[in-house]
N, C-alpha and C positions, 0 to 999 in steps of 0.2 A: 592929145587925149581929151583935153577940156573942150576943144572945138567939136569933137565927135559926140561927146555927151550932150552938149548944147544942141547940136543938130538933131539928135535922137529925141530929146525933150520937145523941141519945136515941132518935129514930125508927129509925135504922139498927140500934142495939143491940137494940131491941125486935123488929125483923124477924128478926135473927140468932137471938135467943133463941126466938122462935116456931118458926123452922125446926128447931132442935135438939129442941125439945119434940115437934113433929109427927113428926120422924124416929124418935125414941125410942118413941113410941106405935105407929108403924107397923111397927117392926122386930119380927121374930119372936122370941119368947122361947125361948132355947136351953135345952136340958136339961129342958124342961117335959114334962108328960105328953102322950101322943099326942093329936092333935086330928083332926078329920075332914077327909078329902081327897076330891077328885072320885071318884064311883063308890061312895061310902059306906065306903071303907076308911079306917082311921085313918091319920094322917100322923105321921111321925117328925120331931121337931124336932132338928136336929143341931147340936151345939156344934162350931164350926169350930176351936176351940182344941184341937188334937189332943192326946189324952191326958187331956182334961178332960171327956170325954163322960159325962154322967150316964146310967146305964142306963135305956133307954126300951123299952117293949114293942115288939117288931118286928111290924109289920102282917102278918097271915097272908094267904095267897093260895092259889088253886088254879088252876093253868094246865097246859097240855100241853107236854111237852118234844118235841124234834124226833124222838124215837123213838116218839111217839104215846102215851106214858104220862102219867098225871096226876101232878103234883108239887105239894106244898104245903110250907109252913114246918114243919108238924107232922111231916112225914116225917123231919126232921133233929133232932127233939127228943132230948135226952139226950147230944148231943155238939155241940161248937162248929161253926158254919157260916160259911163265907166266901161271901157273896152278892155277885156281881159283875154290874153292869149294863153292857152293851156294845151296840154297833151295828155293822153291816157297813161303814158309811161312816167309822168312827172309826179312824184310823191308830194312835193309842196303844193302843186295845183290841187290835188285831192284834199289836202289839209285845209286850204283856204276857201274852197268853194262853199261850204256851209255858212261861213261868215258873210260871204258875198250874197248868198241867197237870203239870209236873215235880214241883212241891211236893205236889200232890194224890197223885201216885204214891208219893213218898217218905214221906208221912205215913201211908200204908197204912191208911186208914179211921179214923184218930184224929179227923180234922176233915172235915166235909162241905163240898163245893164245889158251887155252883150258879151258872150263868151265865144271865142273862136279857137277851134282846135287846129293846130298847125304842126308841121314836122311830125306827122303821125300817119297811121294807116286809118282809112275811113271806117272800116269795120270795128277796129279797136276803139276809135273815138266815139262811134255811135253806141257801142256797148257801155262805155264809160258814162256817156250822157244819160242813157236810160237808167243806169245804176244809181248815179248821183242824184238825179231827179230834181234839178233846180227849177224855180218858177220863172226865170228869165230865159230868153232864147239863147240856144247854143247852136253854133254852125261849124261847118268844116271848110277849111281853106285848101281846096284842091290845088295842087301845084305850088303851095306855099307862097303865092304871090302877095297876099295881103300882109302876111308876116314880114316878107322882104320889104314891102313898102313902108312898114312901120319901123324897120331897122331893128328887129328883135335882138336883144343883147343876151337873153337867157330866158329860162322858163321858171315860173310864170312871169309874164310881163303885163303890166297894167297901165293903160293910158287914160288920162282924165281929159275929156274934151268938153269945151264950154258950149253954150247954146248956139253960138255962131259957127261951130265946127272947127275951132282952134284947139290944138293940143296944148294944154297949159301945165301939164305935169306928167311925168312918167316914172314908174317905179318898177324895179326888177327884183324878183324874189317874192317869197311868201309874205302876205299881209295879214295881220291879225284884225279882228273886228274893230278893236280900238284904233288901230292905225288907219284903217279904211275910213272909219267915221270921222276921225280928225282931219284927214286929207280932204274929204268931200266937204265938210262944213267950213273948213278954212278957205278952200278954193271957191266955194259957192255959198256965200253967207246967207243967201235967201232960203237955202235948204234947211228944213227943220227936222232933225233926227231925234224925235222924242223916243224915250225908252219904252 
């Protein structure tokens, strides 16, 4: 009887160990170089330990904004970029956009801002963009390829990209004006966010 109980415990420990090994092998490696995502775009591996993000090349893209202009990551080279993914159905996206717009105006060109609608219908996203009326460009991710390349975790998702095109921070969820200001001025100390 004792031998049977010992065998059962040993088997249970073996199953638990196998589970943890399999989970570790299946888990994405954070902070690693970009890998390939659907559509052939590289994929950003994000370190969810905020502040510990290993700089990773930001996947480039070329999409059309709602004003009909082509926009790409290269358009923002030379200054930091706040890249925000949103959707018309996302209440936290609606809540944070006025703070993004106010900070965009306050920073007067020191930092680029771009909002990309993804996981959405184009007509709904266009109506939302017109209604919200921000001063920075908003674009639509047809086919959700740009969102996939950035490895979206949830909505809204915001990526902070340095002047050399490296993702240096990523945040998931709604950001307040104070949080957004703190992140930008901490990551990019040359940026002056006067009130």
